[in-house]
C-alpha positions as CSV (number, residue, x, y, z in Angstrom):
1,X,-1.1,3.9,19.4
2,X,-2.8,0.4,20.0
3,X,-0.5,-2.2,19.3
4,X,-1.3,-5.0,16.6
5,X,-2.6,-7.7,17.9
6,X,-5.7,-10.8,17.8
7,X,-8.9,-10.0,18.2
8,X,-10.2,-13.8,19.0
9,X,-8.1,-15.3,16.5
10,X,-8.3,-12.9,14.2
11,X,-5.0,-11.1,12.9
12,X,-4.9,-7.1,12.3
13,X,-3.4,-5.3,9.4
14,X,-3.8,-1.8,10.3
15,X,-3.6,1.2,7.6
16,X,-2.6,4.5,8.7
17,X,-3.6,7.5,6.0
18,X,-1.9,10.8,6.9
19,X,-2.0,13.4,4.1
20,X,1.2,14.8,2.0
21,X,0.7,18.2,2.7
22,X,1.7,18.2,5.9
23,X,5.2,17.6,5.3
24,X,8.0,19.4,7.4
25,X,12.0,19.8,8.2
26,X,11.1,18.0,11.0
27,X,9.8,15.1,8.8
28,X,12.7,14.9,6.3
29,X,15.2,14.7,9.2
30,X,13.7,11.1,9.6
31,X,14.6,9.7,6.5
32,X,18.5,7.7,6.1
33,X,20.5,8.8,4.2
34,X,19.3,6.4,1.4
35,X,16.6,8.3,2.0
36,X,16.7,11.3,1.6
37,X,18.7,10.6,-2.1
38,X,15.9,9.3,-3.1
39,X,13.7,12.0,-2.1
40,X,15.6,14.5,-4.0
41,X,15.9,12.7,-7.3
42,X,12.1,13.9,-7.4
43,X,12.0,16.4,-10.3
44,X,8.2,18.5,-8.5
45,X,8.1,19.5,-5.5
46,X,4.4,18.1,-4.9
47,X,6.4,14.9,-5.5
48,X,9.0,15.1,-3.0
49,X,6.3,16.1,-0.9
50,X,4.7,12.0,-1.1
51,X,8.0,10.6,-0.7
52,X,8.5,12.2,2.5
53,X,5.2,12.0,3.5
54,X,4.9,8.5,3.4
55,X,8.5,7.4,4.0
56,X,7.8,9.3,7.6
57,X,4.5,7.2,7.7
58,X,6.3,3.9,7.4
59,X,9.5,5.0,10.0
60,X,7.0,6.8,12.6
61,X,4.6,4.1,12.4
62,X,6.7,0.9,13.0
63,X,9.0,2.2,15.6
64,X,5.8,2.9,17.4
65,X,4.9,-1.4,17.2
66,X,8.5,-2.1,17.6
67,X,9.6,0.4,21.1
68,X,12.3,2.4,18.7
69,X,13.1,5.9,17.7
70,X,11.4,6.2,14.1
71,X,14.8,7.1,13.2
72,X,17.2,4.1,13.9
73,X,14.3,1.7,12.8
74,X,16.0,-0.5,10.7
75,X,14.6,-0.6,7.0
76,X,15.6,-2.4,4.1
77,X,13.7,-1.1,-0.2
78,X,16.4,-3.9,-1.9
79,X,15.0,-3.8,-4.6
80,X,15.0,-8.1,-5.9
81,X,15.9,-7.9,-9.6
82,X,18.1,-4.7,-9.5
83,X,19.3,-4.0,-6.0
84,X,18.0,-0.2,-6.0
85,X,16.9,0.5,-2.7
86,X,13.1,0.8,-4.6
87,X,11.4,-2.2,-3.2
88,X,8.9,-3.1,-1.1
89,X,10.0,-2.0,2.9
90,X,10.6,-4.5,4.8
91,X,11.4,-4.1,8.8
92,X,14.2,-5.9,10.6
93,X,13.5,-8.4,12.5
94,X,10.8,-9.7,9.7
95,X,7.8,-9.8,12.2
96,X,5.8,-6.7,10.6
97,X,4.6,-6.7,7.7
98,X,4.8,-3.5,6.2
99,X,3.8,-1.8,2.8
100,X,3.2,1.8,2.3
101,X,1.7,3.6,-1.3
102,X,0.9,7.4,-1.9
103,X,-1.6,9.2,-4.9
104,X,-2.9,12.7,-4.7
105,X,-3.4,14.2,-1.7
106,X,-2.4,11.2,0.5
107,X,0.2,8.3,1.4
108,X,-1.1,5.0,3.6
109,X,1.2,2.3,5.2
110,X,-0.1,-0.3,6.3
111,X,1.4,-2.7,8.8
112,X,0.9,-6.5,10.0
113,X,1.7,-9.1,11.2
114,X,-0.9,-12.0,9.6
115,X,1.1,-12.4,6.6
116,X,3.1,-9.6,3.2
117,X,1.0,-7.3,3.1
118,X,0.2,-5.0,0.2
119,X,-1.5,-1.3,-0.2
120,X,-2.5,0.7,-3.1
121,X,-4.4,3.9,-3.0
122,X,-5.4,5.8,-6.8
123,X,-6.8,9.4,-7.4
124,X,-9.5,8.6,-9.2
125,X,-8.6,11.2,-12.3
126,X,-10.2,10.9,-16.0
127,X,-9.0,8.2,-18.2
128,X,-9.7,6.4,-21.3
129,X,-10.2,3.2,-19.1
130,X,-12.1,1.4,-21.7
131,X,-8.6,1.6,-24.4
132,X,-6.5,0.7,-20.5
133,X,-8.9,-2.5,-19.7
134,X,-6.8,-4.8,-22.3
135,X,-4.6,-3.9,-20.2
136,X,-5.0,-4.1,-16.8
137,X,-8.4,-6.6,-16.5
138,X,-9.0,-10.6,-17.1
139,X,-11.3,-10.5,-19.9
140,X,-14.0,-12.4,-17.1
141,X,-13.6,-8.6,-16.0
142,X,-14.4,-6.8,-19.1
143,X,-17.8,-6.4,-18.5
144,X,-17.6,-5.6,-15.1
145,X,-15.6,-1.9,-15.9
146,X,-18.4,0.4,-16.2
147,X,-16.8,4.3,-15.3
148,X,-13.7,5.1,-13.5
149,X,-14.8,4.1,-10.1
150,X,-15.1,0.6,-10.6
151,X,-12.0,0.2,-12.9
152,X,-10.1,2.5,-10.1
153,X,-11.3,-0.9,-7.8
154,X,-10.2,-3.1,-10.1
155,X,-6.7,-1.7,-10.8
156,X,-6.2,-0.7,-6.8
157,X,-7.6,-4.4,-6.2
158,X,-5.0,-5.8,-7.8
159,X,-1.2,-4.3,-8.0
160,X,-2.6,-4.6,-3.6
161,X,-2.0,-8.1,-4.2
162,X,1.1,-8.0,-6.7
163,X,2.2,-5.9,-3.9
164,X,2.4,-8.0,-1.1
165,X,3.5,-10.8,-3.7
166,X,6.8,-8.6,-3.6
167,X,6.3,-8.6,-7.4
168,X,5.3,-5.1,-8.3
169,X,4.0,-4.3,-12.0
170,X,6.6,-7.7,-13.1
171,X,3.4,-9.5,-13.8
172,X,1.1,-8.1,-15.8
173,X,-2.1,-7.4,-13.8
174,X,-4.5,-9.0,-16.2
175,X,-3.6,-11.9,-15.1
176,X,-4.5,-10.7,-11.3
177,X,-7.7,-12.3,-10.9
178,X,-10.1,-10.2,-8.4
179,X,-14.0,-10.4,-8.2
180,X,-16.5,-7.9,-10.0
181,X,-16.3,-4.5,-8.3
182,X,-20.2,-4.1,-7.5
183,X,-19.2,-8.2,-5.4
184,X,-16.9,-8.2,-2.0
185,X,-13.1,-8.0,-2.5
186,X,-10.9,-11.0,-3.1
187,X,-8.3,-12.4,-4.7
188,X,-9.2,-15.1,-7.2
189,X,-6.2,-15.3,-9.2
190,X,-2.3,-14.9,-9.6
191,X,0.3,-15.8,-12.5
192,X,0.0,-19.3,-12.5
193,X,-1.8,-20.2,-9.6
194,X,-5.8,-20.5,-9.0
195,X,-7.4,-19.5,-5.5
196,X,-4.5,-18.8,-3.7
197,X,-4.6,-17.6,0.1
198,X,-5.4,-14.2,0.8
199,X,-7.5,-11.0,2.2
200,X,-8.3,-8.2,0.1
201,X,-9.9,-5.3,2.1
202,X,-11.4,-2.0,-0.3
203,X,-10.3,1.2,1.1
204,X,-11.3,4.3,1.0
205,X,-9.2,7.9,2.6
206,X,-11.7,10.7,1.1
207,X,-13.8,10.6,-1.4
208,X,-12.3,10.8,-5.1
209,X,-10.0,8.0,-4.6
210,X,-9.9,4.2,-4.4
211,X,-7.3,1.8,-2.2
212,X,-7.4,-1.7,-1.2
213,X,-5.1,-3.5,1.0
214,X,-4.1,-6.8,0.2
215,X,-3.1,-9.7,3.4
216,X,-1.3,-13.1,1.8
217,X,-2.9,-15.8,4.5
218,X,-5.5,-17.8,5.1
219,X,-6.6,-16.7,8.5
220,X,-8.9,-13.7,9.0
221,X,-8.0,-10.5,9.2
222,X,-9.7,-7.8,10.8
223,X,-8.6,-4.0,8.5
224,X,-8.5,-0.9,9.9
225,X,-7.5,2.2,8.9
226,X,-6.5,5.5,10.8
227,X,-5.9,9.3,10.4
228,X,-1.9,9.6,10.9
229,X,-1.9,14.2,10.4
230,X,-2.0,14.6,14.5
231,X,0.4,12.1,14.7
232,X,3.1,13.3,11.9
233,X,2.4,17.4,13.0
234,X,3.3,16.6,17.1
235,X,7.0,15.9,15.4
């Protein structure tokens, strides 16, 4: 895999996609004790597969970038609020920033050295987006929610930004302001902060999905997407 680098002065954020139905025993063997314990707490096979593929993909990608076996990658997921191992992943050494998301058939891992990163993917599914608009959208965003796709675009942009901050859903989504779904993605405000330094991109692993990534930096960032199914299948 090509290493992260700066291209013409522009930092890179790579987003790796893998199908969760490709989970196999070798992937579970990459997980550490905390990850295996968390995996076993899922009651549904589909949820265990999503977690397994996402956690293994993070280890494979990070291992390739820092030059070690995936099993030897030290990943700290300590939650800053409760101390449990379900927080934003931090790779030992601090130079590599990472974020993980999964929904439906896909898992995503975003990695960069440009700054704190968040990635979010959502399968576009039937829901009453009008009823949810007050909880998700800022007042100035509600007219832009013209359908399910537009709603999910806003949703993933906001969640990727919150994941980059490390706050997750502890901050209200309606206080995170982004550009309209028809406009280039940009983070306009966070709670208590106007015009935060951030770079954002819309992503898509497949039809029927919305996804976004955010890096907290004022510098330009080039977002790249790549499939990781073959790399996981070879393990």
